[in-house]
C-alpha positions in Angstrom: 116.4 28.4 18.6 115.5 24.9 17.1 111.3 25.3 18.4 111.8 29.0 16.9 112.7 27.0 13.7 110.0 24.3 14.1 107.1 27.3 14.7 108.2 28.8 11.7 108.2 26.1 9.5 104.5 25.0 11.0 103.2 28.9 10.6 104.4 29.2 7.0 103.0 25.7 5.8 99.7 26.7 7.7 99.7 30.1 5.3 100.2 27.8 2.2 97.5 25.6 3.5 95.4 29.1 3.5 96.7 29.7 0.2 98.3 33.2 1.6 99.0 35.6 -1.4 100.4 39.2 -1.6 97.1 41.2 -0.5 95.3 38.9 1.0 93.5 39.3 4.8 94.0 36.0 6.7 92.1 35.9 10.5 94.5 35.4 13.1 92.5 32.9 14.5 92.8 30.6 11.2 96.2 30.2 11.5 96.6 30.3 15.6 93.8 27.8 16.2 95.4 24.8 14.3 98.7 25.5 15.7 97.7 25.6 19.0 95.7 22.6 18.6 98.9 20.9 16.8 101.0 21.5 20.3 102.5 25.1 19.6 102.3 27.8 22.4 100.6 31.2 21.6 103.9 32.9 22.1 105.7 31.0 20.4 103.1 31.5 16.9 103.1 35.1 18.0 107.1 35.3 17.9 107.0 34.2 14.3 104.4 36.3 13.5 106.3 39.3 14.8 109.3 38.3 12.9 107.6 37.8 9.5 106.0 41.6 9.8 109.4 42.8 10.5 110.8 41.1 7.6 108.2 43.2 5.8 106.2 39.7 4.7 103.0 39.9 6.7 101.2 42.9 8.5 99.0 43.1 11.3 95.5 44.5 10.5 92.5 45.4 12.4 89.7 42.9 13.3 92.6 40.5 14.2 93.6 40.0 10.7 96.7 39.8 9.1 97.5 41.2 5.6 100.4 39.4 3.5 102.4 41.9 1.8 104.7 39.7 -0.4 105.2 35.7 -1.1 106.0 33.7 2.0 109.6 32.8 2.4 110.7 29.0 2.2 110.4 27.2 5.4 
């Protein structure tokens, strides 16, 4: 579980670095590539992205993009 929390914090930090805000669309590769380079696996990143989708923070969009639905949670 600690790894999930660490990955979640990294994903949210990456989204903040991309200046994510509601109604903004972001490429998944802009999120995943730097995190993969930082040592996170694709499965770990997608687990967090799926959790954010379940919380209605993001929605997966066509073209390997995510749509930010509401303000990001505190990490």
